[in-house]
N, C-alpha and C positions, 0 to 999 in steps of 0.2 A: 359171342356171336348175337349180334341182336335180332329182336322177334318183336311182333305188334299184337298185340289183344284189345280187342274191340269189346265197348259197353253200348249197349242199347237201355234208356228209360226214358221217361217221360220228363215235360217241364214243369209238371204242377208237383212232382214229385225229385226236386233234383236232390234234397238229401238223403233221400234212399240210393241215389247211383253215386253220391258220393261216399256212403258207406260202402256200397258195395265194392269199387273201384278199390278205396283202404284196402276193406279188410282179402281184397283178394293178393293184393302185394305184400301184407302182413304174412299172408297165409304161404306165401309161396318162398320168400324171403329173395326177391328180385328186387332189381337197382333200375330205378324207373329214369328214363334220361328225357324223357320229352311226353307230354298229355298236348293235346289238343280235342278240341268238340265242334262238333255244328250240329245246328237246330234248324229241323226241316220247317219251310211254309205252315202258315196254318190252315186249316181246310177251312172254305167258308159253304154254308149254309145256303144253297142257293133257290132252297124256297123259301126266306127268310122274307118279310115285309119288306118294303122299299122306305129307306127312312128310318130302318133301324138300329139300332146301335152295333159298334163294332163287337163289345161285349157279348150282346146275345146272338148275334151275327155265327160266332166262330163255332163249329160243332164239335171240335176235341182238343186236345191237348197236343200239340207238337211232339214229334220225336226229336232225342237228343242223341245222339252217335258220337263217343268218347274213345278217341284212339289212345291207345298209352306205348309207346317203343318206351321197352326195355331190358336188361340184360338179366341172365340168369345167373344167381352169382356160386 
């Protein structure tokens, strides 16, 4: 039977999210069939001064959602 597992992380800590997915797969002994991901649009600070750079206008890291399609062994 195929199942789905979701993982959520932040774009500035992708390595942690990768580690979390890999550790879960290994500890559960699952066969991964497919992995897909999506990153949320960045949030902008509406109170930032006009002409400020994109770097200073972004308020927070975007969320990343990883969807894992797997089978239990």
